[in-house]
C-alpha positions in Angstrom: -84.6 221.8 -153.3 -88.0 221.0 -154.8 -88.0 217.6 -153.1 -87.4 219.0 -149.6 -91.1 219.5 -148.7 -92.0 216.1 -149.9 -89.2 214.5 -148.1 -90.1 216.2 -144.9 -93.8 215.5 -145.1 -93.0 211.8 -145.5 -90.4 211.8 -142.8 -92.6 212.7 -139.9 -95.1 209.8 -140.1 -92.2 207.5 -140.9 -90.3 208.5 -137.8 -93.4 208.1 -135.7 -94.0 204.7 -137.1 -90.4 203.6 -136.5 -90.3 205.0 -133.0 -93.7 203.5 -132.0 -92.2 200.2 -130.6 -89.7 202.2 -128.5 -92.4 204.5 -127.2 -94.6 201.6 -126.3 -91.7 199.9 -124.5 -90.9 203.1 -122.5 -94.5 203.3 -121.3 -94.3 199.9 -119.8 -93.8 200.3 -115.9 -91.2 197.5 -115.6 -89.0 199.1 -118.3 -89.2 202.4 -116.6 -88.3 200.8 -113.3 -85.3 199.1 -114.8 -84.2 202.3 -116.4 -84.4 204.2 -113.1 -82.4 201.4 -111.3 -79.8 201.6 -114.0 -79.6 205.3 -113.7 -79.1 205.1 -110.0 -76.4 202.6 -110.3 -74.7 204.7 -113.0 -74.8 207.8 -110.7 -73.5 205.8 -107.8 -70.6 204.3 -109.8 -69.5 207.8 -111.0 -66.5 209.6 -109.6 -67.3 211.7 -106.6 -65.8 214.8 -108.3 -67.6 214.4 -111.5 -71.0 215.9 -112.3 -72.8 212.5 -111.9 -71.0 212.0 -108.6 -72.2 215.4 -107.3 -75.7 214.6 -108.5 -75.7 211.3 -106.5 -74.3 213.1 -103.4 -77.2 215.6 -103.6 -79.7 212.8 -104.1 -78.2 210.9 -101.2 -78.5 213.9 -98.9 -82.1 214.5 -100.0 -83.0 211.0 -99.2 -81.3 211.2 -95.8 -83.1 214.5 -95.0 -86.4 213.0 -96.0 -85.9 209.9 -93.8 -85.0 212.2 -90.9 -88.2 214.1 -91.5 -90.2 210.9 -91.5 -88.3 209.8 -88.4 -89.5 212.9 -86.6 -93.1 211.7 -87.1 -92.8 208.0 -86.2 -90.0 205.6 -85.3 -87.8 204.4 -88.1 -85.7 201.4 -87.5 -83.1 199.6 -89.6 -85.5 197.5 -91.7 -87.9 200.5 -92.3 -84.9 202.8 -93.1 -83.5 200.4 -95.7 -86.9 200.2 -97.5 -87.4 204.0 -97.2 -83.9 204.6 -98.7 -84.7 202.2 -101.6 -88.1 203.6 -102.3 -87.3 207.3 -101.9 -84.2 207.0 -104.1 -86.3 205.5 -106.9 -89.1 208.0 -106.4 -86.9 211.0 -106.5 -85.0 209.8 -109.6 -88.3 208.9 -111.3 -89.7 212.3 -110.5 -86.6 214.0 -111.8 -86.7 212.0 -115.1 -90.4 212.8 -115.5 -89.8 216.5 -115.0 -86.9 216.6 -117.4 -88.8 214.6 -120.1 -91.8 216.8 -119.6 -89.7 220.0 -120.1 -88.0 218.5 -123.1 -91.5 217.6 -124.5 -92.7 221.1 -124.0 -89.6 222.5 -125.6 -89.9 220.2 -128.6 -93.6 221.1 -129.1 -92.7 224.9 -128.9 -89.9 224.3 -131.5 -92.4 222.5 -133.8 -94.9 225.2 -133.4 -92.3 227.8 -134.3 -91.2 225.8 -137.3 -94.8 225.4 -138.5 -95.6 229.0 -137.9 -92.7 230.3 -140.0 -92.8 227.4 -142.4 -89.2 226.4 -141.6 -87.9 223.9 -144.2 -91.4 223.8 -145.7 -92.7 222.0 -142.7 -96.0 223.8 -142.2 -98.1 221.5 -144.4 -96.6 218.3 -142.9 -97.1 219.5 -139.3 -100.7 220.7 -140.0 -101.6 217.5 -141.8 -100.4 215.3 -138.9 -102.1 217.5 -136.3 -105.3 217.5 -138.4 -105.2 213.7 -138.4 -104.8 213.7 -134.6 -107.6 216.3 -134.2 -109.9 214.3 -136.3 -109.2 211.1 -134.4 -109.9 212.9 -131.1 -113.1 214.6 -132.5 -114.6 211.4 -134.0 -115.9 209.9 -130.7 -117.8 213.2 -130.1 -119.3 213.2 -133.6 -120.6 209.6 -133.3 -123.0 210.6 -130.5 -124.3 213.7 -132.1 -128.1 213.6 -132.6 -129.3 213.8 -136.1 -131.5 216.9 -135.5 -128.5 219.0 -134.2 -126.1 220.4 -136.8 -122.5 219.7 -136.7 -121.6 223.4 -136.2 -124.0 223.7 -133.2 -122.7 220.5 -131.7 -119.0 221.6 -132.0 -119.8 225.1 -130.6 -121.5 223.5 -127.6 -118.9 220.9 -126.6 -115.7 221.3 -128.6 -115.0 224.7 -130.1 -117.1 227.6 -128.6 -118.0 230.5 -130.9 -115.9 232.9 -128.7 -112.8 230.7 -129.2 -112.5 230.0 -125.5 -111.5 226.4 -124.5 -114.5 224.2 -123.5 -112.9 223.4 -120.1 -112.6 225.6 -117.0 -109.4 227.6 -116.3 -106.3 225.9 -114.8 -106.9 227.2 -111.3 -110.4 225.7 -111.2 -109.1 222.4 -112.5 -106.3 222.2 -110.0 -108.7 223.1 -107.1 -111.2 220.5 -108.3 -108.5 217.8 -108.5 -107.2 218.7 -105.0 -110.7 218.6 -103.5 -111.3 215.2 -105.3 -108.1 213.7 -104.0 -108.8 215.1 -100.5 -112.3 213.6 -100.5 -110.9 210.2 -101.7 -108.3 210.2 -98.9 -110.9 211.2 -96.3 -113.2 208.3 -97.4 -110.3 205.8 -97.3 -109.3 207.0 -93.8 -112.8 206.7 -92.6 -113.2 203.2 -94.0 -109.9 202.2 -92.4 -111.0 203.6 -89.1 -114.5 202.0 -89.1 -114.0 198.6 -90.8 -110.3 197.7 -90.1 -108.2 197.3 -87.0 -106.1 200.3 -88.0 -107.3 203.4 -86.2 -105.7 205.8 -88.7 -107.8 208.8 -87.8 -107.2 208.4 -84.1 -103.4 208.1 -84.8 -103.4 211.2 -86.9 -105.4 213.1 -84.2 -102.9 212.0 -81.5 -100.0 213.4 -83.6 -101.8 216.7 -84.1 -102.6 217.1 -80.3 -99.1 216.4 -79.2 
């Protein structure tokens, strides 16, 4: 029993070290693309009455409905339809995998927080030590540009950890609004550049769709 905290404290960094090559491989876009293709083929080969078969039927209907929606905007012929089917199938499966993995990651972090808060299996010190290392690595670039005449406490309260314990970034709503406005401005600039400097009158085409 006395060795359990030591064993757990050494297991976490060791697991992260052993899983590092796999996590690096999964971040590679070509590996993700191959896994998505494999998953689509696996769903397609499943029995129609099985769970995987029903998932593929729903995915197939979703892709068909999306193509019909796109077809109501502009003409979709056989060549374009085949590419849309291929691209939308991959995009929807990739999005679903991303959402599932994101939810699993959030759940795993909540479980780790709960285990650390209640010191489950003597895990609090190991979790705190690893998160302290991560926090120090994230804080170090901020510290390297701190002027010598400003104390470390004042520097951190100004840019990293305010005295009122509020986060040093704006609320989620403001960040979402700022991101939406940034993307909208980027799209508008691209459309204007295409309209002015290329033979593709995108803005005129969009205006004609709106005025129909």
